[in-house]
C-alpha positions in Angstrom: -11.8 6.8 21.2 -15.5 6.4 20.6 -17.7 5.3 17.7 -18.1 8.8 16.3 -14.4 9.4 16.3 -13.7 6.1 14.6 -16.2 6.9 11.9 -14.6 10.3 11.3 -11.1 8.7 11.0 -12.4 6.0 8.6 -14.0 8.7 6.4 -10.8 10.8 6.4 -8.7 7.7 5.6 -11.1 6.8 2.7 -11.0 10.4 1.4 -7.1 10.2 1.3 -7.2 6.9 -0.6 -9.7 8.4 -3.1 -7.1 11.1 -3.7 -4.5 8.3 -4.1 -2.7 9.9 -1.2 -0.9 7.2 0.9 1.4 9.7 2.6 -0.5 9.7 5.9 -1.3 6.1 6.4 0.4 6.2 9.8 -2.4 8.5 11.0 -5.0 5.9 10.3 -3.3 2.5 10.7 -1.2 0.8 13.4 2.3 -0.2 12.3 1.2 -3.9 12.5 -2.1 -3.5 10.6 -3.5 -6.8 9.3 -5.9 -6.9 6.3 -7.7 -10.1 5.4 -9.5 -10.6 2.0 -11.0 -13.8 0.7 -8.7 -15.5 -1.8 -5.7 -13.3 -0.9 -2.8 -13.6 1.4 -3.1 -11.6 4.6 -1.5 -8.1 4.2 0.6 -7.2 7.3 2.2 -3.8 8.2 1.9 -0.3 6.7 4.3 -1.1 3.9 2.3 -4.1 2.9 -0.9 -2.1 3.1 0.7 0.7 0.9 1.8 -1.9 -1.6 -1.7 -3.4 -1.8 -3.2 0.1 -2.4 -0.6 0.9 -5.0 -1.6 -2.3 -6.8 -5.2 -1.3 -6.6 -4.5 2.2 -8.0 -2.5 0.6 -10.9 -5.2 -2.0 -11.6 -8.1 0.5 -11.4 -7.5 3.8 -13.1 -9.7 6.4 -11.4 -9.9 4.1 -8.3 -12.7 5.5 -6.1 -14.7 4.3 -3.1 -18.1 5.6 -2.0 -19.0 4.8 1.6 -22.7 3.8 1.2 -23.3 3.0 4.8 -21.2 3.0 8.0 -21.7 2.2 11.7 -19.4 1.9 14.6 -18.8 0.9 18.2 -16.0 2.0 20.4 -13.6 -0.5 18.7 -15.2 -1.4 15.3 -16.2 0.3 12.1 -18.3 -1.6 9.6 -19.1 -0.2 6.2 -20.8 -1.1 3.0 -19.0 0.5 0.1 -18.9 0.7 -3.7 -15.6 0.7 -5.5 -15.2 1.9 -9.1 -12.6 2.6 -11.8 -11.4 1.5 -15.2 -9.7 -1.9 -15.3 -6.4 -0.6 -16.7 -3.9 -3.1 -15.2 -3.7 -6.4 -13.3 -6.5 -6.5 -10.8 -7.2 -9.5 -8.6 -5.0 -11.5 -11.0 -6.9 -10.5 -14.1 -5.1 -8.6 -16.9 -6.4 -5.2 -18.0 -9.7 -5.3 -20.0 -10.2 -1.5 -20.3 -13.7 -1.9 -18.9 -15.2 0.5 -16.3 -16.3 -1.5 -13.2 -18.3 -0.7 -10.2 -18.8 -3.3 -7.5 -19.9 -3.4 -3.9 -18.3 -4.7 -0.8 -18.3 -4.8 3.0 -15.5 -4.2 5.4 -15.0 -4.5 9.1 -12.2 -2.7 10.8 -11.0 -3.2 14.4 -9.9 0.1 15.9 -7.5 0.6 18.8 -6.6 4.1 20.0 -8.0 5.8 16.9 -6.2 3.6 14.4 -7.2 0.5 12.5 -5.3 -2.6 13.8 -7.1 -5.4 11.8 -9.5 -5.5 8.9 -11.6 -7.8 6.9 -12.6 -6.7 3.4 -15.1 -8.6 1.4 -15.5 -7.3 -2.2 -18.3 -8.8 -4.2 -16.0 -10.8 -6.5 -19.0 -12.2 -8.5 -20.2 -8.8 -9.4 -16.6 -7.8 -10.5 -16.1 -11.0 -12.5 -19.5 -10.5 -14.3 -18.4 -7.0 -15.4 -15.0 -8.1 -16.6 -16.5 -11.0 -18.6 
């Protein structure tokens, strides 16, 4: 697969998550997907990824990601994004505050055969913490 195809897959995957639709993760992720985030344990496998996303949906009512910028190579997709929602449940270990938050981040995804195999997501934790007080 080439860069353009990987970008299209990443956009379709993000659109599905914005609809809170995790039913087709196998179309976007390898079975042994690994996701790394600072301050969190590595997430491994589609079931682990699904559980991580379900926690995000529970913690941020109206969870939504805007892809602000993306570029790709034949085996990588890098994007700058903005995540938003209402802090309605435990999120990054912080109990619900009821506040609407919007914070940026950057992610790098390693693609293999049209699916993400490994990822590194770096949310701007300082921006999130400032909004949550």
